[in-house]
N, C-alpha and C positions, 0 to 999 in steps of 0.2 A: 897814582891812580890814572893819570893821563896815559901812561904806558899800557895799562890794562885796557883802557877804552880804545886805543889805537889797535890793540890786538883783536878785540871783539868787533871793531868796526861799527860801534853803536854811537849814534848822534842824537843830541837833544832835539826836541821838536822846535821848529822855527817860531819864535814868539810873534814875529811880524805877520806871519800867515795866520796865526791864531787870532791876533788883534783885527786883521782885515776881515776874517770870517765873522767875527763877532759884530763888527760894524755893519757888515752886510745883513746879518741876522736882525740887527736893530732897525734896519731900513725896511723890513718886510711889514705887510699890513697885518699887524697883530700887536698887542701890548708888549712893550719891551721886556724881555726876560720871561715871557709867559710860558716858555717851554722848559724852564728850569734847568736841571742838570743835562737835559738833552742838547741844549745849545752848546754848553761847554764841551760835551763829548763829541758833538758834530764838528766843532772847531778843531778839536784835537785830531779827529779823523782827517780833516782837510790838511792839517799840518803834516800828518803821517804820509799822506799822498802827495804832499808838497804842491797842492793846488787849492785855491780858494774860490776861483770864479765858478759859479754854479753850473755853467754850461760845460765845464771841463771836469768837474768832480764826478768820479764814478760812484755807482751805488755800492754799498758794502757787500762783500762776499765772504761768508763764514766758512771756515774749515774747522771741524771738530777732530782733534787728534787724541786718540786713546794711547796712553803710555802703559805698556803691558810687560810685566816681568814674567817670563815663561815659567818660573819656579813657583809663582803665586797661584794658588787654587782660587778660581772665581766661580760665581754662581750664575747660572744661565739666565735667571730672571732679573738679574740686577740692572741690566741695561736694556730691558725689553722695550721700553718706550722711546729709547734714544733715536732709533731710525724714524719714528713718527714725528717726533719733535723736529729733527733735522730736516725732514722733508717739508715741514710747514714753512721753512724759510729758505728752501733750496740749498741747504748746506750739505757739503760732502763730508763723509766720515773716513778718517784715515787711521792706520794703526802703526805705531812705532814699537817694535818688539825689542826689548832690551836683551842684548846678547850677553848672557851672564858668563860665557866663556871668554869674552874679550877682556882686554885690560881696561881699567877705569878711564885711562886717557882715550882709548879707542871708543868707549861708550860715550864719553862727553863729546868727542869730535863728530861721531855719527849722529848724535842727537842735534848738535848745533847745525850741522850741514843739512840735516833732514828738513829743516825749516826753509831752506832755499828751494828745495823741491816743492814744498807747499806753496811758496810764493809764486812759483812758475805755473801753478794751476789756477792763477788769477785770484787766489784768496788774498784779502787785505785785512781780515780780522780772524783771530784764532782763539779757540777755547780748548782747554786740555781736560781730559778725563783720566783719572788714575784709579786702578783697582785697589789702591791702598786707602782710599778716602773714607771707607766705611768706619774705620776706627781712628784714623788720623795719627797712628803711632809709628808708621814706617819711617818717616823722616825724623831722624834722631835729633835730640837737643844738641848733641855734640857736633853734628853736621851744621846745625843752624848757627853755631858759634863761630864757624869758619868765615873768613872774609876774602881768601885768595884762591886762585886756581890751583896752586900747588897744595894748599891745605885741603881743598875739596877732594883732590885725587887720593888723599890718604884715608877717606871715609870708606867704611864697609858697605854703605848704603848705595848700591849701584842704581836702584830705581831713582833715588834722590839725585844722583849725579846726572842721570838722563833727563830728569825734569828740569833741573837748572840749565843744562845744555840747550834744551828745547826753548826755554824762555829767553835765554840770551840770544839764541839764533833767531827767534821770532822778532825781537827788538832790532837786531841787526838788519833784518829784511823790512823793517818799518811796518810791521803788522801790529795792529791794536790787539791787546791781550785781555780777554774777558776771563777774570779769575772766579773760580768757584771750588769749594771744597778745601778742607784744612791742609792737606798735603800740598796742593798746588799753591795755596796762599803762602805757606811756609817756604816753598821753593822759590816763589817770586820774591819773598823777603830776602833770601840769601842772594839771589841774582842781583837785586838792587844794592846789596852791600858790595858785591863784586864790581858792579857797573851802575852807578846811581841813575844814569840816563834811562835805564829800563823803566823806571817809575813813570816817565812821560807816557808810556804806551799802555799802562795798566788801568783797567777799570773793574769794579766789582759787580758781578751779576746780581747776587741776592744776599740778604742777611745770612751770616754763617752762625748756626746755633752752637757749633763746637767751640772748644776753648782756644780760639786763635785771636782774641780781641787785642792782645798785646802786639801781635804781628800786624793787624789792621791799623793799629795806632802808629806803628812804625811807618807803614806805607802811606798813612794819611789819606785813605780813600773811603768813600761811603758807598753803600750798595744802591743800585737802582731799584731793587725789588725787595719786598718783605712779604712773601706769600707762603712761607713755611714748607717749601719743598725740601726733600731730602738732599743734602749737599753732596757734591762730588759725582753725581750721575750725569751732569751736563745739561739737565733740563732748565735750570735757572739761567745758565749762561746763554742758552739758545733764546729763551724768552727775553732776556735783556738785550740780546742782539736785535730782536725785532723792534725794540724801542729806538735803537740806533738807526735802523732802517727808516723808521718814521721820521726821525729828526733830519736825516739827510734828504729824504724825499721832500719834506717841507722846505728845507733850505734851497733845493734845486727848483722847485715848482711854484712856490708862492710868489705872488707879485710884490713888487716894492711900491712904496708910496708914489715914487716918481713915475713909474711905468703905469700905474693905475690912475694917475692924475688926481690923487686924493689931496684935498685941501689941507694946508698946514695946520689949521686949528684942530682937525681930527687927529693929526699926527701928535700934536702936543697933548691931546686928550689921552691917547694911549700911553704916553709917558706918565701922565698923572695917575692913571689906573694902576700901572705897574708899580708905582712908588708906594701905593697904599697897602 
């Protein structure tokens, strides 16, 4: 497995940075742990950026990547709201078009390399949208059973190969991955089998109504939202990203007990509140 990791160039998040970021969070003027999952997610964002000092940490920048198979017929109204949601968080929308005439190896490499282009556009968080997410059947069970690059390239599912390539490429570029939709979740599951470090970069935007609970159990991640949006359109991922923005903004701009000269008794009180 280490040989695979070296090939993909994916590294685990630095636990020391995560711990330092959490300690800083705990020093802010608020009950300890009061931001719940946003604190852990913000700490992972800091580790992905390899920076935990609030003055150095950048604000999150989202890229929404549509993975499109030219042979798949799409409906014009399916993503009608996507530009409006993206605009609300200043996210850019990009399209990766799967070249079905290329070899499977070429498709994988193109998808993997494409995420480097995305990172050069200042993105540090990515969400994927697939036209296959409506029924969740495109990524075959046979493909999901595979665990190696060589086995992946034997699949007939070229869209699935592209999705896995994009996810591995995003993790290599240290981009946080906001998952949404059954096909993307399944592809992330396969990517994590090929390179377990990928899991460090994944978070789930919203509850998935589709039959992917076994895959979420494998990934061991819980959603930030449960607002019954249609999965796979990207809306839930964008809304979840706005929560990450809020977490990072709090981390960067809230005062600490020390800077605010708050008495230690009040600090202890906040710890007591958070423990109840």
